[in-house]
N, C-alpha and C positions, 0 to 999 in steps of 0.2 A: 528506441535506444536501450541497449543492454545495461545491466548493472555495472559491468566493468567499464563500458564507455562513459557512462554517467560519472563514475568515480574518477576516471582519467580527466574528464572535462572539468570536474570540480577542483582538481589539483593543479590546474594551470594557473599560474600567477596572473593576477589582474594588475597591470601597471599602475592603475589609479587607486589600488587598495592600500589603506593605511596600515601601519604596523599593528595596531590593536586588532583590526579586522583580520589580518593575516594570522595573528596568534590565535584568535577565536576559531578561525577555519581549521588551523592545524590541530587544535584541541579536539574539535568535533570529529575530524577525520581519524585521529588517533583513538579517540574513545570508541567510535563505532567499530573500528577494526578489532580493538581489544574485547569489547563486549561480545562481538560475534564469535571470537575465538575462545574466550574464557567464561562467558556468561556474566551476569550482573554481579553476583557475589564474588566471583573469582577475579574481578578486575578492581584494581585500587587506583586512587587518584594519583599516587606516586608513579605508578606505571604509565598512566595517561600522560602525565607531565613529561616523563622521560622520552616516550615515543614522540610526543609533540615537539620536543626540544625547547620546553619552557619550564619555568619554575613552578613548584606546586602552589606557591602563593598566587601566581598568575592564573592558574586553573581556578582556584577558589574565588579570585576576584571576578572572573568571567561568569562562573557558575557557583553558586553558594554551596552546593553539595552534590554528591554523585547522583541522587535521584533527579535533581533538576537538570543535570547534564544529560542523563538518559532520556528524560522527558523531551528535551530539546531535540535529541536525535530522532525520537519517535515522531514528533511533529514534522520535522524536516523530511523524513522518509515518506510519511503519508502525503504531504503536500506535493512532493516530487511525483509520487505515483498518481495522485489525482490529476496533475497537470498533463500526464501522458494520455489521458482519455477524456478530459473535460470537453474538448471541442466536439467529439463524437456524441457525447451525451446531450450537449446543447443543440446539436443539429437534428436529433431524432424526431422532434415534432414536425419538422418540415420534410420528412422523408417521403419520396414518391415510390419507394419499394421498401416497406417496413421490414419484411423478412430478411432481405439482403442486408439492410443497415443494422438490424439487430445482430445478425451473425457477425458482421464486421466489428461491432462494438464488443460482443461477447468474446470474440477471439482476442481482441486487444486486452480486455479486462483479465482474462485468465492468464495471459502472458505476463501482464504487469504484476498482478497479485502474487503469482508464483515465482517471482524473481527470488533467487536463492537467499539473498541477504534479508528480504522481507519474511521469508518462511522461517529462517533462523531466528530473526528478531521476535516473531510471533511465538516460537517455542519458548524463548527466554521469558517473555512477558507472562505467558501462561504459567510457567514454572514459579514465577515470583508473585503471582496474583494474590495469594493469601497474605503475604507479608507486606506487599505494596499495592493495595487495591486501587490507589489513585493512578498508578502507572497503567494498570490494566484498563481502568475506566477511560483514561485519556486515549489509549490506543483504540478502544471500541468507539468512543464518541467521535474522534477525529478521523477514524478510518471507516469501518463498516457502517457505523451509524450515520455519518455524513453522506457516505455513498448511497445508502438506502434513501435518504431524504432527497438528494439531488435527482436520483433516478425516478423517485415517486413523483416529483414535480413534472418531469417530462412525460411520464405515463399518464398523469392527470390531463395534460394538454392533448395527448393522443386520444384519451377517452372523450374529451370535449369535441374532437374532430371526428369521432365515430370510428377511429382506427383500432382502438382497443376497448374491450368491455371490462372496465375496472370500477367496481363499487368501492374498493379500498386500495388506492394507489400505493400506499406504503406497503401493505401486505403483498401486492403484486410485485413491487420492486424487490422485496426480501425473497420472494419465491423465485424470481428470475435469477438473482445472484446465487441462490442455493442450488438451483438446477445446473447452472454453468460451472460453479466452483467446487461443489461439495466432494465429488469423487476424487479428483486429483489432489485437492487441498488436504482432505482427511488422510489420504495415503502418505503424502509428503510430511505431514506432521509427525509420523511415526517411522519414517524411512529416511535416512540421511543421504541416500543416493540422489544427488541433484540431477542426474541424467536419467532418472526413472521414466520420465515421459518425454517423448519426442514432440516436435512441433505438430506433426500430424495427429498424434494422440490428443493433444490439447485442443486442436481445432475440431476434432471429432466430438469431444465433450461439449465444446461451446455450441456447435451446430445442433447437437441433439438437445441441449438445454433450451435453445431457441425454439426448436420444433415442438417440444412438449409445452413450453410456455404459450406459444401461439395456438396450440390445440385447445388450451384452457381459456385464454384471454383474447384470442384473435376474433375478428368480426367478418373476415372475408376468406 
């Protein structure tokens, strides 16, 4: 699912959704749009209320301050990204063709992580890390940190089955993600051209990352 399609899906009204829930959803959608356009500091709660079509008092009732609102957007974005690859991570220990399934997972991971709205949000968080360390810590702990832990658990299971040689599953997971993501992610952090990499480019980085990983950690 692309970022645009996910956004369109989230904006479809749920007939069973109450007024308070609709207002909360409108606030989150407006806030994310403005944060990505103007940055954290450049966005005001007044602007968010105006775009959401609610009063500023309603915004503060739902979210005590701008930092908590931004944190909620971070958590929701990370959870959405996690959901797009969770099934593939869970299935890895049962793989009958580990190289193939790691390539499939790596291709999915690089596509999800490099969604334009997530890259832009990452830039904002890094830019504000000194002033708002809790925001940066939340992003890391709920995003890369949790991703490493989940993948490490799967690699540990593969190690027990003799499919991977992993003395340190967490380090192996961190190495895997760095091999797959580092080249395109580092470039996109400093280049605003969201069309910089084609699908073929990203798949090539993913496949090469898997090849190098298995050369170091593979057993067959």
